[in-house]
Phi, psi and omega in degrees: 000132188292323179299320176296319181302318180299311181295318180294320180297312181299316180297317180293318180297315181290317182295325184292327187226352187076003180210148175269345187297311185292309184269018189264012182299145182293135173275355180074022184266139171224128181236126175246128182239124169232149181235167176299155179304142176283178178303334180273358180089001180283133177251103182297152177224136177210137179221140179236141175209140171243022179270062179285137172246131182238081184293335174235150183305329184258014181220135176229148180227137169246122177250127181271162178301151178302144180290132177250158180076238179267170176295170181233138174260109181278129181243342183214143178228133172228130177219152172231136181204166180237140175235137181298153180304141179099000180227172178215182178280125174281309174197160176221137182211157168246138181214178178237134177291139177078003178233149174276154178107145177203164175234132176286148181241137175280148180232160178226137173279124185265302187196160176293143182211098172040066177088010179196198178230141176274130180240161174222143166249124180219093193224141167283143179209167176223099181220126178270133177242121179294152172302137182092340178268165180237135174283145173217149179247131181239130175232130182237132178262166181271065170095352180247165184289135169265148179233089173079162182196138173233140185218153172229137172238150179212154180179221180207155176287145177233000000 
């Protein structure tokens, strides 16, 4: 299950080194999981990615694959990331490329981690992503370097 994978990955990375920076290189993995409709007709959707792009030292984005089939209603977001000491989260959001609208995400500082702090975004949200569009999560720090990010989104097809 991908939500478990995210938590297990973060715990293992931190436990192994006391920091996420050193063992945090992207494996380049993105996993999208859909299952057959449940008895109620709901088709679950879940996507995991550790393909963070950090175009500026204080900002990272994870973009998930474009939605196929019908649109998806995103209900939950989980991310783990590290920000260097002396900075904090300016903002975190989930949005859709090519669509207007975004939802802000709450974040929590978890623990010190090798020259920075490990943070998590673990938020309920309600955001519709059209078929063909891609969900992305953007996290911006207050002036210091971010080092990597892994995220999972989940919801259902509509």
